[in-house]
C-alpha positions in Angstrom: 139.9 86.1 97.1 136.7 87.4 98.5 133.9 86.0 100.2 130.7 87.7 101.0 127.1 86.5 102.0 123.8 87.6 102.1 121.8 88.2 104.9 117.5 88.6 104.1 115.5 89.6 107.3 112.1 88.9 107.8 110.4 90.3 104.6 106.5 89.4 105.2 104.8 91.7 107.2 101.3 92.6 108.3 100.0 96.3 108.0 96.8 96.3 110.2 94.4 98.9 111.2 92.3 98.9 114.1 91.4 100.2 117.7 89.1 99.3 120.0 86.0 101.3 120.0 83.7 101.1 122.6 81.6 97.8 123.0 78.5 98.9 122.4 79.0 99.8 118.8 78.7 97.8 116.0 82.1 96.9 114.3 83.1 95.8 111.0 86.7 94.7 109.7 88.2 95.9 106.6 90.5 93.8 105.0 92.8 94.3 101.7 96.0 92.6 100.7 99.1 93.7 98.7 101.1 90.8 97.4 104.0 91.3 94.4 102.9 89.7 91.6 105.3 88.7 89.0 102.7 88.4 86.3 101.8 92.4 87.0 104.8 93.9 88.2 103.2 97.2 87.6 100.4 96.8 89.8 101.2 98.2 93.1 97.6 98.3 94.8 96.0 96.7 97.4 93.4 93.9 96.5 90.4 94.0 98.7 89.5 91.1 100.8 86.8 91.7 102.9 84.8 88.4 102.7 81.4 89.3 100.7 78.3 88.8 103.0 74.9 90.3 102.1 73.3 91.7 99.1 76.3 90.5 96.6 76.6 86.8 98.3 73.1 86.1 97.5 73.4 87.9 93.7 77.3 87.5 92.9 76.3 87.9 89.0 74.8 91.1 89.5 77.5 92.8 91.4 79.9 91.7 89.3 77.9 93.2 85.8 77.8 96.2 88.2 81.3 96.4 89.5 80.2 96.0 93.3 80.3 94.5 96.4 78.9 94.2 99.7 79.2 93.3 103.4 76.4 93.3 105.6 76.1 95.2 109.3 73.8 94.0 111.6 72.3 97.3 112.3 67.9 97.6 112.2 66.4 100.4 111.8 62.6 100.6 113.2 60.0 103.6 111.9 58.9 105.3 115.3 55.6 106.5 113.7 53.7 105.5 110.8 54.4 106.7 106.9 51.9 108.8 105.6 51.4 110.5 102.1 51.8 114.0 101.7 54.7 114.6 104.2 58.1 115.7 104.1 60.9 113.7 102.6 62.6 113.3 106.1 58.9 111.7 107.4 59.5 109.1 104.4 62.2 106.8 103.3 65.5 109.0 103.2 68.9 107.5 102.7 71.8 109.7 103.1 75.0 107.5 103.2 78.8 109.1 103.6 79.6 109.0 99.9 82.3 111.5 100.0 85.8 110.2 100.8 87.2 110.5 104.3 90.5 110.4 105.5 92.3 108.4 108.6 95.1 108.7 109.9 97.2 105.6 110.3 100.7 104.8 112.6 103.2 102.1 112.5 103.2 100.9 116.2 106.8 100.3 115.4 108.2 103.2 114.2 106.0 105.6 114.4 105.4 106.8 110.7 102.4 107.7 109.6 100.2 106.8 106.4 96.7 108.2 105.2 94.0 105.7 103.8 90.4 107.0 102.5 87.4 105.4 102.1 84.2 106.3 100.7 80.4 104.3 101.3 79.8 103.5 96.9 76.6 101.5 97.6 74.0 100.6 100.3 71.0 97.9 100.5 68.9 96.3 103.1 65.2 95.3 103.1 62.5 96.9 104.1 59.8 94.9 106.2 56.4 96.3 105.9 53.6 95.9 109.0 51.3 94.5 106.3 51.1 93.2 102.9 52.0 95.6 99.8 48.4 93.8 98.3 46.5 94.9 101.7 48.5 98.4 102.2 47.5 99.6 98.3 44.7 97.4 97.1 46.7 96.2 94.3 46.1 93.0 92.8 49.6 91.5 92.6 52.8 92.2 95.1 54.9 93.5 92.9 52.4 95.9 91.7 51.8 96.5 95.1 55.3 97.1 96.0 55.3 99.8 92.9 51.9 101.5 94.1 53.2 102.0 97.4 55.9 104.4 96.8 56.7 107.4 94.2 57.9 107.1 91.1 54.9 105.3 89.2 55.8 102.8 87.2 59.4 102.9 88.3 58.4 102.6 92.0 59.7 99.4 93.0 62.7 99.4 95.0 65.0 97.7 92.3 65.0 101.7 90.9 66.7 103.7 92.7 65.7 107.6 93.3 68.2 109.7 91.9 71.2 110.6 93.1 71.1 107.2 94.1 71.7 104.4 91.2 70.6 100.9 89.8 72.8 98.5 91.2 71.0 95.1 90.3 68.0 93.3 91.0 65.8 93.3 93.6 63.4 90.6 95.6 60.3 90.7 97.2 57.5 89.1 99.1 53.9 89.8 99.9 55.5 92.2 102.5 59.0 92.9 102.1 61.4 94.3 99.1 65.2 93.6 98.9 67.4 96.6 97.4 71.0 97.8 96.7 71.8 100.9 95.5 75.2 102.5 94.3 76.1 106.3 95.5 77.8 108.3 93.4 77.7 111.7 94.9 76.8 112.3 98.8 72.9 113.6 98.9 69.7 112.3 100.0 67.6 109.5 97.9 64.2 109.7 98.8 61.1 107.2 98.2 57.6 108.6 99.1 54.9 106.6 100.6 52.1 106.9 98.7 49.6 104.9 101.2 49.7 104.9 105.0 52.5 102.7 106.1 51.5 101.8 109.8 55.1 100.8 110.5 57.9 99.5 108.7 62.1 98.7 109.4 64.9 98.2 107.6 66.1 94.4 108.4 70.0 95.2 108.3 72.3 97.7 106.5 74.4 96.2 103.3 77.1 98.7 102.4 79.7 98.8 99.3 83.0 101.0 99.8 85.7 102.3 98.1 89.5 102.1 99.2 92.2 104.4 99.0 95.3 103.3 100.2 99.1 104.5 100.0 101.5 103.0 97.2 102.4 99.9 99.5 105.8 100.2 98.1 106.7 103.2 99.8 105.3 101.5 103.2 107.9 100.7 105.9 107.3 96.7 107.6 105.2 96.9 110.5 101.8 97.0 112.4 99.5 99.9 111.1 96.5 101.1 113.4 93.6 103.3 113.0 89.8 103.4 112.6 86.9 105.4 111.0 83.6 105.9 113.2 80.1 107.0 112.0 77.0 108.2 113.9 73.6 106.2 112.6 70.3 107.4 112.7 68.7 111.2 112.0 70.9 113.7 110.8 74.1 110.9 111.4 76.6 110.1 109.0 73.9 107.2 107.9 70.8 109.2 107.7 67.6 107.5 107.0 65.2 110.4 107.8 63.3 111.2 110.9 61.2 108.6 111.5 63.7 105.4 110.8 65.8 105.1 114.0 68.8 102.3 114.3 68.9 99.9 117.3 72.6 101.5 117.8 73.4 104.4 116.8 77.3 104.1 116.3 79.2 101.9 113.6 83.0 101.4 113.7 85.1 100.4 111.0 88.0 98.4 111.4 91.0 98.2 109.0 93.6 95.4 108.5 95.8 95.7 105.9 98.2 93.1 104.8 101.3 93.9 102.8 103.2 90.6 101.9 106.4 92.4 100.5 109.5 90.9 99.1 112.9 91.0 99.4 115.2 88.2 98.2 118.5 87.8 96.7 119.9 84.9 94.5 123.7 84.4 94.0 124.3 81.5 91.4 126.0 78.6 93.0 130.0 79.5 94.0 129.1 83.1 93.6 130.2 83.7 97.1 134.0 82.8 96.2 135.2 85.6 94.1 138.2 85.4 92.2 139.8 88.7 91.3 142.4 89.0 87.7 143.7 91.4 85.5 141.5 92.4 82.7 142.4 89.9 79.9 144.2 87.2 82.6 147.4 87.0 83.8 149.3 86.3 80.8 150.7 89.6 80.4 152.4 89.5 83.6 153.5 85.9 83.6 154.8 86.5 80.3 156.1 90.0 79.6 156.4 90.9 83.3 153.6 93.8 82.5 152.0 94.4 85.7 148.5 94.6 85.6 146.2 97.9 85.5 144.1 96.3 88.4 142.1 93.2 89.2 138.7 93.3 88.8 135.1 90.4 89.0 131.9 91.2 88.4 129.3 88.9 90.4 125.8 89.1 89.2 123.1 88.2 91.6 119.1 88.2 90.9 117.2 90.2 93.5 113.1 90.2 93.6 111.9 93.8 95.7 108.8 95.4 95.8 109.9 97.2 99.4 112.6 99.9 100.3 115.8 98.2 101.5 119.5 99.1 102.4 122.8 97.8 101.6 125.7 97.6 104.1 128.9 96.0 104.1 131.4 94.3 106.4 134.4 93.2 105.6 138.1 91.7 107.0 140.2 92.8 107.2 140.4 96.7 106.4 142.4 99.2 106.4 141.7 102.7 106.7 137.9 102.7 106.7 138.1 100.7 103.4 137.9 96.7 102.7 141.0 95.1 101.8 142.8 91.9 100.7 145.5 90.3 102.7 148.6 88.4 102.0 149.0 85.1 103.0 152.0 86.3 105.2 150.0 89.1 107.0 152.4 91.7 106.1 150.6 93.6 103.6 147.3 95.2 102.8 145.7 96.4 99.9 142.4 98.0 99.1 139.8 96.7 97.9 136.6 98.9 96.4 133.4 97.3 95.9 130.0 98.7 94.1 127.0 97.7 93.0 124.8 98.4 90.2 121.1 97.7 90.7 118.4 96.6 87.5 115.8 99.1 86.0 112.8 99.9 88.6 115.0 100.0 91.6 116.7 103.6 92.2 118.4 105.8 94.9 116.1 107.6 97.1 116.3 110.3 94.8 114.9 108.3 91.9 118.5 108.1 90.6 119.3 105.0 88.6 122.1 102.7 90.5 125.1 102.3 88.3 128.7 101.2 90.0 127.6 102.6 93.5 130.4 102.6 95.8 129.8 101.1 99.0 131.8 101.4 102.0 132.2 99.3 105.4 130.2 100.1 108.3 126.3 100.6 109.1 126.8 104.4 108.9 127.5 104.1 105.2 124.5 101.7 104.3 123.0 102.8 101.2 119.2 103.4 100.7 117.2 102.1 97.7 113.6 101.9 96.8 111.6 100.1 94.2 109.2 101.9 91.5 107.4 98.7 90.7 107.9 95.2 91.9 111.1 93.9 90.6 110.9 90.0 90.1 114.6 88.3 89.5 116.1 91.1 87.8 119.8 90.9 87.4 122.6 93.2 89.9 126.1 93.0 90.1 128.7 93.6 92.5 132.0 94.9 91.0 135.4 94.0 92.8 138.3 96.2 92.0 141.9 96.4 93.6 143.0 99.8 91.8 145.6 100.1 90.0 147.6 102.3 92.5 147.9 99.4 94.7 149.3 97.0 92.0 153.3 97.7 92.3 153.0 97.4 96.0 150.8 94.0 95.7 152.6 92.4 92.3 156.5 92.1 92.6 158.8 90.0 90.5 159.9 87.2 92.2 157.3 87.2 94.8 154.5 84.9 94.9 151.8 85.1 97.3 148.1 84.5 97.7 145.9 87.5 98.6 142.3 86.9 100.2 139.6 88.8 102.4 136.1 88.5 103.5 133.1 91.0 102.4 129.9 90.7 103.8 127.0 91.8 102.1 123.7 92.6 103.9 120.5 93.2 101.9 118.0 94.6 104.4 114.5 95.6 104.2 114.8 96.7 108.1 115.3 100.8 107.8 
């Protein structure tokens, strides 16, 4: 008889990406979560968990319809001189944001493993505040007409309409002296609104941004804490460039990333499955009635495994013989080898990508076998195969001798690799 146990280490890991930038920089935390989904096991991506603030918190329906979101940064841009008609784009309302993908390296603080995360700014917005009302600046009869006439574009002059290559991303909101807007940025190029009337002073009261994130495959990431950050320069000719006239109150922005990976590694063994009784194929009748010695002793023990992370299986046993697990007779005078192998469900392979079918397990941590899921496997059946080979039958089973053979096998499923 063989007894085996399962060992499950801590399988919840938090993957965070952050550093300590200068105290003067504007800082924003970016959060994303991976957790296995039994209803959608093929989905191996992080989900954005950054709290929505700013434009999309005020107009959630618009953002759902346009498949975007926003976070608000406490950065204010103030004009250093008047915005005047017939001047260069950089002396008007110009916007250029880092819409191309930028990469950062994140490092596991425990293992030193590195991964790459990429981010692009997919949209931005703010609220421009005028030094006077749009009606007084333009002579228009209404606030809305004043905002339209104030900028280039004619009937499309209001800031709900984005100048190319920026794109529309939802409704605007206005009053007599401000206009709230939000635009998509499919490419990294300047979007410009040209003043059609003199504007003595203007400000952007905050900076709303939307981003897209490319993260590593979480199924290939080790447990642990990963750290990293992205820093940007704000202001004329910086990463967030609002032209030469509009200057931020803080020129530095640091995005601190927190990726939360909640892996699952769980093995369920049916009740009584820790007591494994080996028998010949077809039972003992041929030996008991006709004295025909079995060709071997066998038992398959099923288990259910849920896995979203790489793991290893290692084995310990007692007693042993010649580096193999063994069974020992009740008198303690003889031992026979006990072979153990494992079959894993589809979706879990060895590190070379091959299916796992009757893979031999050997005693000792140095003989641990490593595996990886191709997708989240949720309570799928696997099998431990136990066998005493034919070569030991004559030594083990003798006419006129009754004996009980037993041994202990400890099988460890371990995500700490």
